[in-house]
N, C-alpha and C positions, 0 to 999 in steps of 0.2 A: 681765837687767839692762835697765832702760828707759833709753834714751838719746835725748835731745832734740837737734835741730839745726835751724837755720834752713833754710828751703826757698825763699828769696826770689830766688835767682839764676836767670837763663836762662828767664824767662817770656816768652811772646809773646802778642800781642793782635790781634784783628780786630773790627771793628764791622760788623754786618750789619743788614738790615732787621728790623723787629719781626716776631715770629712765626717767625724762622729756626729751623731744626732742626740737629741734629748732622750730618745728611747735607749740609746747605748749606755746612758749613765745609770740606768736602773740597777744593774749589778756591779757597777764600778766601786772600787774601794777608795773612799775619801779619807783624807787625813786633815787634822786641824792645822790651820795656818794663821799667822798674824797678818793683819792688814795694816799698812800696805804690804803686798806680797809680789814677788817677781819670780815666776816659776822657772825662768831661764837660768837664773843664777843659783837655784836650789841645788843642782847637781853640777858643781864646778868642773867635773871631769867630762861633761858633755854639754858645753855651752851653746852648741849649734843644733841641739835636738829640735825636731819639728813635731808638732802635734796640736791638738785642741785642748786648751785648759778650761776646765769647768769648775765654777765656784758655786757653793750653795750655803744657805743659812736658813735655819728655821726660826720663826718668831711668831708671836701672837699679836694681832692688831686689836687694840681696845675699841670696842663699839664700832666695828668695821662698816656697818650699814649707815651710820649717821655722820661719818667723817670721811674725808678724802685724805689720802697720804701721797706725798711726793718724795721720791728718792733721788738724791743728787749724788752721782758718783764722780769723784775727782780722780784724775790720773789714769783712767782706763786707757790702755794702749790702743790697739787697732782691731777692727772687725768685731766689735762688741755688739751683742744683741741681748 
């Protein structure tokens, strides 16, 4: 049986310099953010700031080896991986 549920709670965000990699996030300071989130309007004094936004969320998957999970992300802007 397919079951859908929202995955919007407990996300964290950090903004790093352009060209950052996953390795750069290891020591980054993350802060909790509500989803949906738009990091460009977080600091209205600097609406044209450039950078790479990184989001993370920790979760536990029930019985991960006998099920498959599919995540659908709505409204992701551009260049998402």
